[in-house]
C-alpha positions in Angstrom: 15.3 -43.3 -17.9 14.8 -39.8 -16.5 11.8 -37.7 -17.7 11.3 -34.0 -17.6 8.2 -32.2 -18.8 7.6 -28.4 -18.4 4.0 -27.1 -18.8 3.4 -23.4 -18.9 0.0 -22.4 -17.5 0.9 -18.7 -17.5 0.9 -16.5 -20.6 4.4 -15.3 -21.6 3.6 -11.8 -20.5 1.8 -12.8 -17.3 4.6 -11.7 -14.9 4.8 -8.2 -16.4 1.0 -7.8 -16.5 0.8 -8.9 -12.8 3.5 -6.5 -11.8 1.8 -3.6 -13.6 -1.5 -4.4 -11.9 0.0 -4.8 -8.4 2.0 -1.6 -8.6 -0.9 0.5 -10.0 -3.2 -0.8 -7.4 -0.9 -1.0 -4.4 0.7 2.5 -4.8 -2.5 4.4 -5.4 -4.4 2.9 -2.4 -4.1 4.1 1.3 -2.1 2.7 2.9 0.3 1.8 0.1 1.3 -1.8 -0.2 3.1 -4.3 -2.6 3.0 -8.1 -2.7 6.2 -9.7 -1.4 6.6 -11.9 -4.5 8.2 -8.9 -6.3 11.3 -9.1 -4.1 12.4 -12.2 -6.0 14.2 -11.3 -9.2 17.7 -12.9 -9.5 19.2 -10.4 -7.1 16.4 -10.7 -4.6 16.8 -14.4 -4.6 20.5 -14.1 -3.9 19.8 -11.7 -1.0 17.3 -14.0 0.5 19.8 -16.9 0.3 22.1 -14.7 2.2 19.4 -13.9 4.8 18.9 -17.6 5.4 22.5 -17.9 6.6 22.3 -15.1 9.1 22.6 -16.1 12.8 19.2 -14.6 13.8 17.2 -15.9 10.8 16.1 -19.2 12.2 13.1 -20.3 10.0 15.1 -22.0 7.2 17.4 -23.9 9.6 14.5 -24.9 11.9 12.4 -26.2 9.0 15.3 -28.1 7.5 15.9 -29.7 10.9 12.3 -31.0 10.9 12.5 -32.3 7.4 15.8 -34.1 8.0 14.5 -35.7 11.1 10.9 -36.4 10.1 11.0 -37.3 6.4 11.0 -41.0 7.1 7.8 -40.6 9.2 6.2 -38.4 6.5 7.0 -41.1 3.9 5.6 -43.9 6.1 2.4 -41.9 6.8 1.7 -40.9 3.2 3.2 -43.6 1.0 3.2 -40.8 -1.6 3.8 -41.7 -5.2 3.4 -38.0 -6.3 5.0 -35.1 -4.6 3.7 -31.6 -5.5 5.6 -28.6 -4.3 4.2 -25.1 -4.5 6.7 -22.2 -4.8 9.4 -24.8 -5.4 12.3 -22.5 -6.4 15.5 -24.5 -6.2 13.7 -27.5 -4.6 16.2 -27.5 -1.8 13.5 -27.8 0.9 12.1 -31.0 -0.5 15.3 -33.0 -1.4 15.2 -34.7 2.0 11.6 -35.7 1.3 12.3 -37.0 -2.2 15.2 -39.1 -0.9 12.9 -40.5 1.8 9.9 -41.5 -0.3 10.6 -45.0 -1.5 7.5 -45.2 -3.8 7.8 -41.8 -5.3 7.2 -41.8 -9.0 6.5 -38.2 -10.0 7.6 -34.8 -8.6 5.5 -31.8 -9.7 7.3 -28.5 -8.8 5.2 -25.4 -9.3 6.8 -22.0 -9.6 6.5 -18.8 -11.7 10.1 -19.0 -12.8 10.7 -21.5 -15.7 14.5 -21.1 -15.4 14.4 -22.0 -11.6 12.2 -25.0 -12.4 14.4 -26.5 -15.1 17.6 -25.9 -13.2 16.3 -27.6 -10.1 14.8 -30.5 -12.1 18.1 -31.2 -13.9 19.9 -31.3 -10.6 17.2 -33.7 -9.1 17.3 -36.0 -12.1 21.0 -36.3 -11.7 20.4 -37.5 -8.2 17.3 -39.6 -8.9 17.5 -40.8 -12.6 14.3 -42.9 -12.3 12.2 -39.9 -11.1 9.6 -38.3 -13.4 9.5 -34.5 -13.1 6.5 -32.6 -14.5 7.2 -28.9 -13.8 4.4 -26.4 -13.9 5.1 -22.7 -14.6 2.2 -21.4 -12.6 1.1 -19.0 -9.9 -0.4 -21.0 -7.0 -2.7 -18.1 -6.1 -4.3 -17.9 -9.5 -5.4 -21.5 -9.8 -4.1 -24.2 -12.1 -4.7 -27.9 -13.0 -2.4 -30.7 -11.9 -1.2 -33.2 -14.5 -2.5 -36.8 -14.1 -0.1 -38.5 -11.7 -0.1 -41.6 -9.5 -1.9 -41.6 -6.1 -1.5 -41.0 -3.3 -0.3 -37.5 -3.7 1.4 -35.2 -1.2 1.3 -31.4 -1.6 4.1 -29.5 0.1 3.9 -25.8 0.9 7.0 -25.1 2.9 9.2 -22.2 4.1 6.5 -20.5 6.1 5.3 -18.9 2.8 1.7 -19.4 3.8 2.3 -16.7 6.4 2.7 -14.2 3.6 -1.0 -14.5 2.9 -3.7 -12.5 4.7 -6.2 -14.7 6.6 -8.8 -14.5 3.9 -6.1 -15.3 1.3 -5.0 -18.3 3.4 -8.6 -19.6 3.5 -8.9 -19.3 -0.3 -5.5 -21.0 -0.8 -6.3 -23.9 1.5 -9.7 -24.4 -0.2 -8.0 -24.4 -3.6 -5.4 -27.0 -2.3 -8.3 -29.1 -1.2 -9.8 -28.9 -4.6 -6.5 -30.1 -6.2 -6.3 -33.2 -4.1 -8.4 -36.4 -3.8 -9.6 -37.9 -0.5 -6.7 -39.6 1.2 -4.1 -37.3 -0.3 -2.2 -35.1 2.1 -0.8 -31.6 2.6 2.5 -30.8 4.3 2.5 -27.2 5.6 5.4 -25.2 7.1 4.5 -22.5 9.6 6.6 -20.2 11.6 5.5 -20.1 15.2 4.6 -17.2 17.6 7.5 -16.4 19.9 9.0 -13.4 21.7 9.1 -10.1 19.9 12.9 -9.7 20.2 13.6 -13.0 18.4 11.1 -12.2 15.7 12.4 -8.7 15.0 16.0 -9.8 15.0 15.1 -12.3 12.2 13.7 -9.5 10.0 16.0 -6.6 10.7 19.7 -7.8 10.8 22.4 -5.3 11.7 24.4 -5.9 8.5 21.6 -4.5 6.4 21.0 -7.5 4.1 17.3 -7.7 5.0 17.0 -3.9 4.3 18.6 -4.4 0.9 16.2 -7.3 0.2 13.2 -5.2 1.2 14.4 -2.3 -1.1 15.0 -4.7 -4.0 11.3 -4.3 -4.9 12.1 -0.7 -5.8 14.9 -1.8 -8.1 12.5 -4.3 -9.7 9.9 -1.5 -10.3 12.6 0.8 -11.6 13.9 -1.8 -14.1 10.6 -3.2 -15.3 8.4 -0.1 -15.2 10.9 2.7 -15.8 10.3 4.2 -12.4 12.7 6.6 -10.6 12.6 5.3 -7.1 15.8 6.1 -5.2 16.1 3.3 -2.6 18.2 5.7 -0.4 15.0 7.8 0.1 13.4 4.9 2.0 14.1 3.2 5.3 13.6 -0.5 6.0 11.2 -1.0 8.9 10.2 -4.3 10.6 7.4 -4.2 13.1 5.6 -6.9 15.2 1.8 -6.6 15.1 0.9 -8.3 18.4 -2.8 -8.2 17.8 -2.6 -10.0 14.4 0.5 -12.0 15.4 2.5 -11.1 12.3 5.6 -9.3 11.3 5.3 -6.4 8.9 8.0 -5.2 6.6 7.7 -1.7 5.4 9.5 0.9 3.4 9.3 4.4 5.0 9.9 7.6 3.0 12.6 9.6 4.6 11.3 12.9 3.1 8.4 14.2 1.0 8.9 13.1 -2.5 7.1 12.1 -5.8 8.0 8.9 -7.7 7.3 8.8 -11.5 6.4 5.5 -13.1 6.3 6.3 -16.9 5.2 2.7 -17.9 2.0 3.3 -16.0 1.7 7.0 -16.7 1.7 7.4 -12.9 3.1 9.9 -10.4 3.1 8.6 -6.8 3.4 11.2 -4.0 4.8 10.3 -0.6 4.6 12.4 2.6 7.6 12.2 4.9 7.2 9.1 7.0 4.7 7.5 4.7 5.1 3.8 4.3 4.6 1.0 1.8 3.9 -2.4 3.4 5.9 -4.9 1.4 5.3 -8.1 3.4 3.4 -9.6 6.2 4.8 -12.8 7.8 2.1 -14.4 10.0 3.2 -16.5 13.0 1.1 -19.4 14.1 0.0 -21.6 17.0 -0.7 -25.3 16.5 -4.4 -25.0 17.3 -4.8 -22.2 14.9 -3.1 -24.1 12.1 -5.3 -27.1 12.9 -8.5 -25.0 12.8 -7.6 -23.3 9.5 -6.9 -26.7 7.9 -10.1 -28.2 9.2 -12.2 -25.3 7.8 -10.7 -26.1 4.4 -11.5 -29.9 4.6 -8.2 -31.2 6.0 -7.6 -33.3 9.1 -4.3 -32.8 10.8 -2.6 -36.1 11.6 0.9 -35.1 12.5 2.6 -32.0 14.1 6.3 -31.6 14.4 8.5 -28.8 15.7 12.3 -28.2 15.7 14.2 -28.8 19.0 13.7 -25.2 20.0 9.9 -25.0 19.2 10.5 -22.2 16.7 8.9 -23.7 13.6 6.1 -26.1 12.9 5.5 -28.6 10.1 2.0 -30.2 9.9 0.8 -33.2 7.9 -2.9 -33.3 7.1 -5.2 -35.6 5.2 -7.7 -34.4 2.6 -11.1 -35.5 3.7 
């Protein structure tokens, strides 16, 4: 008999409070910046789904290729009875894993959206009626406790989302992941790889303008939730490759001098012509760098897989 439990670790008003804090801090600092998680309201999620189908946006397809081809190896290497997925969303990325894990007892999806969690869980339970799903409404960057579940456990953090964290944030995240797990448990990490600048920029600046609309969606979110008066037409989508730090930056550049009012924060935000808001970093990795960061957090990499074109890497590491 199927089982679904939903545990909310975030207060009901946590999302609004976090948005207020991030906007107040990010738009009054120099240079201005906003966290990428605010792209993803319902419209932003739809736009990102469209991005994943674009010819030049390879990460989703490359990672899916790895998961399809390597899930049996992952299952054999881990023997996981519990699968934990951070930022699970629709749980699409892990369905191949779930199908391949013969001893899987419990799936623990973790996401800030309760509606996304319940919708994905209901679909999974239709496919796997004997599965136990314990969904957590939580923010993986704010810390949370896992429910008691059978060992061994496999924690999956896929989609290259780890690349949205600054290096010090990645170190903090990996240490917290280590703290969630027991010796012998494992982490499965998806990381986009360093490659030529033209390929990277094409993935983040499509000619149809879908990525630009996705980037500007953060302005729509702030307008709706905080009564701001951003005009998205006043801002240009910009994607840049930072070769020194080996990451892509997405920015919104003011086309003219202007002031944005945010009444919910009692804030007026001036912009000079050409001034930018950094809305996302997307770090790209090399195998040795991933191995070193994991080792520093107490993990030992045991497997490394790439897609056929060596564009994307998925690593399996054991918690020591």
